[in-house]
C-alpha positions as CSV (number, residue, x, y, z in Angstrom):
1,M,82.1,61.3,7.9
2,A,78.8,62.0,9.6
3,V,75.9,59.6,9.1
4,H,72.8,61.3,7.7
5,T,69.7,61.0,9.8
6,W,66.5,61.1,8.0
7,A,63.5,62.9,9.3
8,V,60.2,61.0,9.0
9,D,58.6,63.3,6.5
10,E,61.9,63.4,4.6
11,L,62.0,59.7,4.4
12,C,58.4,59.4,3.4
13,G,58.9,61.9,0.6
14,A,62.0,60.0,-0.6
15,V,60.1,56.7,-0.6
16,S,57.2,58.3,-2.5
17,E,59.7,59.8,-5.1
18,A,61.5,56.4,-5.4
19,I,58.3,54.6,-6.2
20,Q,57.3,57.2,-8.8
21,V,60.7,56.8,-10.4
22,V,60.6,53.0,-10.4
23,F,56.9,52.8,-11.4
24,P,56.2,56.0,-13.2
25,D,53.3,54.7,-15.2
26,E,50.2,52.7,-14.4
27,L,50.6,48.9,-14.4
28,W,48.5,45.7,-14.4
29,I,48.6,43.2,-11.5
30,R,46.7,40.0,-10.8
31,G,45.8,38.1,-7.7
32,E,43.0,36.9,-5.5
33,I,40.9,39.3,-3.5
34,K,40.9,38.9,0.3
35,G,39.5,40.9,3.1
36,L,37.3,43.1,0.9
37,R,35.5,45.9,2.8
38,R,33.7,49.2,1.9
39,S,34.1,52.4,3.8
40,P,31.2,54.6,4.8
41,A,32.6,57.1,2.3
42,G,32.1,54.6,-0.5
43,H,35.7,53.6,-1.1
44,L,36.7,49.9,-1.5
45,Y,39.6,48.3,0.3
46,F,41.1,44.8,0.0
47,D,44.3,42.9,-0.2
48,L,45.5,41.2,-3.3
49,I,47.2,37.8,-2.6
50,E,48.8,35.1,-4.7
51,P,46.1,32.6,-5.6
52,N,46.5,29.1,-4.1
53,A,50.0,30.1,-3.0
54,K,52.0,27.9,-0.7
55,G,55.2,28.7,1.2
56,R,56.7,32.0,0.5
57,G,54.0,33.2,-1.8
58,A,51.3,32.7,0.8
59,D,52.7,35.5,2.9
60,M,52.8,38.1,0.1
61,R,50.1,40.6,-0.4
62,I,49.6,44.2,-1.4
63,S,46.9,46.6,-0.2
64,V,44.5,47.9,-2.9
65,V,42.1,50.8,-2.7
66,A,39.5,51.9,-5.2
67,F,38.2,55.3,-4.5
68,R,34.5,56.1,-4.9
69,G,34.9,57.8,-8.3
70,P,36.9,55.2,-10.2
71,L,34.9,52.5,-8.4
72,R,31.6,53.5,-10.0
73,G,33.2,53.0,-13.5
74,I,34.7,49.7,-12.5
75,E,31.5,48.2,-11.1
76,A,29.6,49.4,-14.2
77,V,32.0,47.5,-16.4
78,L,31.7,44.4,-14.3
79,K,28.0,44.4,-14.4
80,K,27.8,45.1,-18.2
81,V,30.3,42.5,-19.2
82,G,29.4,39.5,-17.0
83,D,27.3,40.6,-14.1
84,L,30.3,40.3,-11.9
85,K,31.0,41.7,-8.4
86,L,34.2,42.1,-6.5
87,E,34.1,39.4,-3.8
88,D,36.6,37.6,-1.6
89,G,38.1,34.6,-3.4
90,I,37.8,36.1,-6.8
91,E,40.8,36.3,-9.0
92,V,41.2,39.7,-10.8
93,R,43.5,41.5,-13.1
94,I,43.4,45.2,-12.3
95,R,45.1,48.4,-13.4
96,G,46.4,51.3,-11.4
97,R,49.5,52.9,-10.0
98,L,51.6,52.2,-7.0
99,D,51.5,54.8,-4.2
100,Y,53.0,55.4,-0.8
101,Y,50.5,56.7,1.8
102,P,52.5,58.5,4.5
103,P,49.8,58.8,7.1
104,Q,49.8,55.0,7.5
105,G,53.3,54.3,6.3
106,R,51.8,52.0,3.7
107,I,52.4,51.2,0.1
108,Q,49.2,50.7,-1.7
109,F,47.9,50.1,-5.2
110,L,45.4,52.7,-6.4
111,M,43.0,50.8,-8.6
112,N,41.2,52.5,-11.4
113,A,40.4,49.8,-14.0
114,I,39.8,46.0,-14.2
115,D,39.9,43.3,-16.9
116,P,36.6,41.4,-16.5
117,R,37.5,38.8,-19.1
118,Y,40.4,37.7,-17.0
119,T,38.0,37.0,-14.1
120,L,35.5,35.3,-16.3
121,G,38.2,33.2,-17.8
122,Q,39.5,32.2,-14.4
123,L,36.1,31.3,-13.2
124,A,35.5,29.2,-16.3
125,A,38.9,27.5,-16.0
126,D,38.2,26.6,-12.4
127,R,34.8,25.2,-13.3
128,D,36.3,23.1,-16.1
129,R,39.1,21.8,-13.8
130,V,36.6,20.8,-11.1
131,L,34.3,19.1,-13.6
132,Q,37.2,17.1,-15.0
133,V,38.3,15.9,-11.6
134,L,34.7,14.9,-10.7
135,A,34.2,13.2,-14.0
136,A,37.4,11.2,-13.6
137,E,36.1,9.9,-10.3
138,G,32.7,9.1,-11.7
139,L,30.9,11.6,-9.4
140,L,29.0,13.6,-12.1
141,E,26.4,10.8,-12.4
142,R,26.5,9.4,-8.9
143,N,23.7,11.4,-7.2
144,R,21.6,11.4,-10.4
145,M,21.6,7.6,-10.4
146,L,19.8,7.5,-7.0
147,A,16.1,6.7,-7.1
148,M,13.9,9.7,-6.2
149,P,11.3,8.6,-3.6
150,I,7.8,8.3,-4.8
151,V,6.5,10.5,-2.0
152,P,9.3,12.8,-0.8
153,L,7.7,14.5,2.2
154,R,10.8,14.7,4.4
155,V,12.9,17.6,3.0
156,G,16.4,18.6,4.0
157,L,16.9,22.3,3.1
158,V,20.4,23.9,2.8
159,T,20.3,27.6,2.6
160,S,20.6,30.8,4.7
161,D,18.1,30.9,7.6
162,D,15.2,33.3,7.0
163,S,16.5,34.2,3.6
164,A,14.3,34.9,0.6
165,A,15.2,31.5,-0.8
166,Y,14.2,29.8,2.5
167,N,10.9,31.7,2.6
168,D,10.1,30.9,-1.0
169,V,10.6,27.1,-0.5
170,V,8.6,27.0,2.8
171,A,5.8,29.1,1.2
172,E,5.6,26.8,-1.8
173,L,5.5,23.7,0.3
174,S,3.1,25.1,2.9
175,K,0.4,26.1,0.3
176,S,0.1,22.5,-0.8
177,S,-2.2,20.1,1.1
178,F,0.6,17.7,1.9
179,A,2.4,17.1,5.2
180,F,5.9,18.2,4.3
181,Q,8.6,18.1,7.0
182,V,11.4,20.6,6.4
183,H,14.7,20.2,8.2
184,L,16.8,23.4,7.8
185,A,20.6,23.3,7.7
186,D,21.6,27.0,7.9
187,A,24.5,27.9,5.6
188,R,26.3,30.9,4.2
189,V,25.6,31.0,0.5
190,Q,28.2,33.6,-0.6
191,G,31.4,35.2,0.7
192,V,34.7,33.8,1.9
193,H,33.1,31.4,4.4
194,A,30.4,30.1,2.1
195,E,32.3,27.1,0.8
196,E,33.1,25.7,4.2
197,S,29.6,26.5,5.5
198,L,27.8,24.8,2.6
199,V,29.9,21.6,2.9
200,R,29.2,21.3,6.6
201,A,25.4,21.9,6.1
202,I,25.1,19.3,3.3
203,L,27.0,16.7,5.3
204,L,24.8,17.4,8.4
205,V,21.5,17.2,6.7
206,S,22.5,14.1,4.8
207,Q,22.7,12.2,8.1
208,L,19.1,12.9,8.9
209,D,16.1,10.6,8.1
210,I,15.0,12.5,5.0
211,D,13.9,11.7,1.4
212,V,15.5,14.6,-0.6
213,V,17.9,17.5,-0.1
214,M,17.4,21.0,-1.6
215,V,20.4,23.3,-1.9
216,V,19.0,26.8,-2.8
217,R,19.8,30.5,-2.8
218,G,18.4,33.6,-4.5
219,G,19.8,35.1,-7.6
220,G,23.0,37.1,-7.7
221,A,26.0,38.0,-9.7
222,K,28.3,35.4,-11.1
223,T,30.9,36.1,-8.5
224,D,28.2,35.7,-5.8
225,L,27.9,32.1,-6.8
226,V,31.6,31.1,-6.7
227,A,31.0,28.9,-3.7
228,F,28.8,26.6,-5.8
229,D,31.6,26.0,-8.3
230,R,34.0,24.8,-5.5
231,E,35.1,21.2,-5.7
232,S,34.4,20.5,-2.0
233,V,30.7,21.6,-2.3
234,A,30.2,19.7,-5.5
235,R,31.8,16.6,-4.0
236,A,29.5,16.8,-0.9
237,I,26.5,16.9,-3.2
238,A,27.7,14.1,-5.4
239,I,28.2,11.6,-2.4
240,C,25.0,12.6,-0.6
241,P,23.1,9.3,0.1
242,V,19.7,10.9,-1.0
243,P,18.8,12.8,-4.2
244,V,19.9,16.5,-4.2
245,I,17.9,19.2,-6.0
246,V,19.7,22.6,-6.5
247,G,18.1,25.9,-7.3
248,I,20.9,28.5,-7.4
249,G,18.7,31.3,-8.8
250,H,20.6,32.1,-12.1
251,E,18.9,32.0,-15.4
252,I,21.8,31.4,-17.9
253,D,25.0,30.2,-16.5
254,R,25.5,26.9,-14.7
255,S,27.4,26.1,-11.6
256,V,29.3,22.9,-11.0
257,V,26.7,21.8,-8.5
258,D,24.1,21.9,-11.4
259,D,26.1,19.2,-13.1
260,V,26.5,16.9,-10.1
261,A,23.0,17.2,-8.5
262,H,20.1,14.8,-9.1
263,A,18.2,17.7,-10.7
264,S,18.8,21.4,-11.3
265,L,16.1,24.0,-11.4
266,K,16.3,27.8,-11.9
267,T,14.9,29.0,-8.6
268,P,14.2,27.8,-5.1
269,T,10.5,28.1,-5.8
270,A,10.8,25.8,-8.8
271,C,12.6,23.2,-6.6
272,A,9.8,23.2,-4.1
273,A,7.2,23.1,-6.9
274,A,8.9,20.0,-8.4
275,I,8.6,18.2,-5.0
276,V,5.0,19.2,-4.7
277,D,4.2,18.0,-8.2
278,R,5.8,14.6,-7.5
279,V,3.7,14.1,-4.5
280,Q,0.6,15.3,-6.3
281,S,1.3,12.9,-9.2
282,F,1.5,10.0,-6.7
283,V,-1.8,11.1,-5.1
284,Q,-3.5,11.3,-8.5
285,Q,-2.2,7.9,-9.4
286,L,-3.4,6.6,-6.1
287,D,-6.9,8.1,-6.6
288,A,-7.0,6.7,-10.1
289,A,-6.1,3.2,-8.8
290,A,-8.7,3.5,-6.1
291,H,-11.3,4.5,-8.6
292,T,-10.4,1.6,-10.9
293,L,-10.4,-0.8,-8.0
294,A,-13.8,0.5,-6.8
295,S,-15.3,0.2,-10.3
296,R,-13.9,-3.3,-10.8
297,S,-15.1,-4.3,-7.4
298,A,-18.6,-2.9,-8.1
299,R,-18.8,-4.7,-11.4
300,S,-17.6,-8.0,-9.8
301,I,-20.1,-7.7,-7.0
302,T,-23.0,-7.0,-9.5
303,A,-22.0,-9.9,-11.6
304,T,-21.8,-12.1,-8.6
305,E,-25.2,-11.0,-7.4
306,H,-26.7,-11.7,-10.8
307,L,-25.1,-15.2,-10.8
308,L,-26.2,-15.8,-7.3
309,A,-29.8,-14.7,-8.1
310,D,-29.8,-17.0,-11.2
311,R,-28.5,-20.0,-9.3
312,T,-31.0,-19.3,-6.4
313,T,-33.9,-19.2,-8.9
314,L,-32.6,-22.4,-10.5
315,L,-32.2,-24.1,-7.1
316,A,-35.7,-23.0,-6.1
317,R,-37.2,-24.4,-9.3
318,S,-35.3,-27.6,-9.0
319,T,-36.3,-28.0,-5.3
320,L,-40.0,-27.2,-6.1
321,G,-40.0,-29.8,-8.9
322,S,-38.4,-32.4,-6.6
323,L,-41.0,-31.7,-3.9
324,R,-43.9,-32.0,-6.4
325,L,-42.5,-35.2,-7.8
326,G,-42.0,-36.6,-4.3
327,E,-45.6,-35.6,-3.4
328,Q,-46.8,-37.4,-6.5
329,H,-44.8,-40.5,-5.7
330,L,-46.0,-40.4,-2.1
331,G,-49.6,-40.0,-3.2
332,A,-49.4,-42.9,-5.6
333,A,-47.8,-45.1,-2.9
334,S,-50.4,-44.2,-0.4
335,A,-53.2,-45.0,-2.8
336,R,-51.6,-48.4,-3.5
337,I,-51.3,-49.1,0.2
338,R,-54.9,-48.2,0.8
339,R,-56.2,-50.4,-2.0
340,A,-54.0,-53.3,-0.9
341,S,-55.2,-52.9,2.7
342,T,-58.8,-52.8,1.7
343,R,-58.5,-55.9,-0.5
344,S,-56.7,-57.8,2.3
345,L,-59.3,-56.9,4.9
346,T,-62.2,-57.8,2.6
347,A,-60.6,-61.2,1.8
348,N,-60.0,-62.0,5.4
349,G,-63.5,-60.9,6.3
350,E,-65.0,-63.2,3.6
351,R,-62.9,-66.2,4.8
352,T,-63.9,-65.6,8.4
353,S,-67.6,-65.4,7.5
354,L,-67.4,-68.6,5.4
355,L,-65.7,-70.4,8.3
356,A,-68.4,-69.2,10.7
357,A,-71.2,-70.3,8.4
358,R,-69.6,-73.7,8.0
359,L,-69.2,-74.2,11.7
360,S,-72.8,-73.1,12.3
361,S,-74.1,-75.5,9.7
362,A,-72.1,-78.5,11.0
363,A,-73.3,-77.7,14.5
364,T,-76.9,-77.6,13.3
365,R,-76.6,-81.0,11.6
366,Q,-75.1,-82.5,14.6
367,L,-77.8,-81.1,16.8
368,T,-80.5,-82.5,14.6
369,R,-79.0,-86.0,14.6
370,A,-78.7,-85.8,18.3
371,E,-82.4,-84.9,18.6
372,V,-83.4,-87.8,16.4
373,R,-81.3,-90.2,18.5
374,L,-82.8,-88.8,21.7
375,S,-86.3,-89.2,20.4
376,A,-85.5,-92.9,19.7
377,L,-83.9,-93.5,22.9
378,S,-85.7,-94.4,25.9
379,P,-86.4,-92.1,28.7
380,R,-83.5,-93.7,30.4
381,V,-81.2,-91.8,28.3
382,A,-83.1,-88.5,28.7
383,T,-80.8,-87.3,31.4
384,E,-77.7,-88.4,29.5
385,A,-79.1,-86.6,26.4
386,N,-79.5,-83.5,28.3
387,R,-75.9,-83.7,29.5
388,V,-74.8,-84.3,25.9
389,I,-76.8,-81.4,24.8
390,D,-75.3,-79.2,27.4
391,R,-71.8,-80.4,26.5
392,Q,-72.4,-79.8,22.8
393,Q,-73.8,-76.3,23.6
394,R,-70.7,-75.5,25.4
395,H,-68.6,-76.8,22.6
396,L,-70.6,-74.7,20.1
397,D,-70.1,-71.6,22.3
398,G,-66.4,-72.3,22.5
399,A,-66.3,-72.6,18.7
400,A,-68.1,-69.3,18.3
401,S,-65.7,-67.7,20.7
402,L,-62.8,-69.2,18.7
403,V,-64.3,-67.8,15.5
404,A,-64.6,-64.4,17.0
405,A,-61.1,-64.7,18.5
406,V,-59.4,-65.5,15.1
407,H,-61.2,-62.6,13.3
408,P,-58.5,-60.1,12.1
409,D,-60.2,-57.2,13.8
410,K,-60.0,-59.0,17.1
411,T,-56.3,-59.7,16.5
412,L,-55.6,-56.1,15.6
413,S,-57.5,-54.8,18.7
414,R,-55.1,-56.8,20.9
415,G,-52.1,-54.8,19.7
416,F,-51.1,-57.1,16.9
417,S,-50.6,-56.0,13.3
418,I,-50.6,-57.4,9.9
419,T,-47.5,-56.8,7.7
420,R,-47.5,-57.2,3.9
421,T,-45.1,-56.6,1.2
422,A,-45.6,-53.9,-1.5
423,A,-47.2,-56.7,-3.6
424,G,-49.8,-57.4,-0.9
425,E,-48.3,-60.7,0.4
426,T,-48.5,-61.4,4.1
427,V,-45.1,-61.4,5.8
428,T,-44.6,-64.6,7.8
429,S,-40.8,-64.6,8.0
430,P,-38.1,-61.9,8.1
431,P,-37.9,-60.5,4.6
432,P,-34.6,-59.4,3.0
433,T,-33.1,-56.0,4.0
434,G,-34.3,-53.1,1.8
435,T,-37.8,-54.6,1.4
436,S,-40.6,-52.0,1.5
437,L,-43.4,-53.1,3.9
438,L,-47.0,-51.9,4.7
439,T,-48.1,-52.6,8.3
440,E,-51.8,-52.5,9.2
441,T,-53.0,-51.8,12.8
442,I,-56.3,-51.2,14.4
443,G,-55.9,-47.5,14.1
444,G,-54.5,-47.3,10.5
445,S,-51.5,-48.4,8.5
446,F,-47.9,-47.2,7.9
447,A,-45.0,-48.0,5.5
448,S,-41.5,-49.1,6.5
449,T,-38.3,-50.5,5.0
450,V,-36.3,-53.4,6.4
451,E,-32.9,-52.3,7.5
452,A,-31.8,-55.5,9.4
453,R,-33.3,-58.9,10.2
454,T,-32.8,-61.9,12.5
455,V,-33.3,-65.4,11.3
456,E,-34.1,-68.1,13.9
457,G,-31.4,-70.7,14.2
458,N,-28.8,-68.1,13.1
459,N,-27.3,-65.8,15.7
460,N,-26.0,-63.4,13.1
461,N,-28.0,-60.3,12.4
462,E,-28.2,-59.3,8.8
């Protein structure tokens, strides 16, 4: 029996007929999108693989094509139902028919409809699973418990370089008057490589000397934000050693990173504004504290000046009173000293004059008796009388000299002085220490106080 040899077109036709026989109607299939691409003609191509498959399932895939016409209806449904987009890594449930495409020898699935609720459900289920895992490990609150720096000027920024999100953040920080330092860690924020890129960027920037990390991107469809629901990205944010602020750019739904970050805001601009507001708040508090300190210091200085002025006035008055009292005491003491000196000098003068008069009178009487005796004596004694007279005259002259020598003024003129106590008594022996004295000299008088004395017969000084 001869073996039939198939021609290529014959076999392709048979395969196509067999597929139509086995799968005559449209069918639903589910899987994860991989390798999505759009042709210049507007058709969409991708492979559908088994989600999270291991082993045998990991090698299984089927090619899918959505032609331009059906694709417009599919994308309209996705946008209306949940603002979804077909992206790599998204799980979908799609409807179509199986077809064999002979020019490429490939079996492909011609997609003409999609179940968006399935995709939404899978996204929600994945988010819930990740949140449960993080909650069990205590990571949902870990970053939120970090203390936000008072002045967060060093900012680590995780986003796509030169993206709208990057420009919004830099513009908001730049228009403030504060010296922000922005350290950019470039990262993909959507697509099949976004998860790995975000994790790497967050770990990189967290090793820098920074105060806060911002993870931001612009708005987009829910499926554009799938990377921010991934467990690895959420875990990197949770264990970051500095506070992380996220601004993913969606208004309604939350991503997993919103639940693990220190703070979550709607847009990148809002994240930057929050940092600016915190620094501004510190500056305002600092200004208020400086104003309060200045006011209190001014009041304290004024009060001190008033107190100093009052005490200065009081001291001046007290000093002036003491000086006036001292002048009065000094004047009274000087008057007493002058009166005592005058009395002493007068008394000494009177005693000296009386002594001189007595001496003169005695001399006169003696001279008269001598003259009488001489008259009675014989001329023989004339010579002797003359000698006696001469001798007596010399004696009288000596007495007069003695009188003049003992006069107080003569004593004072030779450098001697007369010292009396405050009571006017002449000092003849060392008075006790502390005694107030008045000393009279030829040129005037002065007061003194005994600080030490030496007593004859006693070698000790008191």
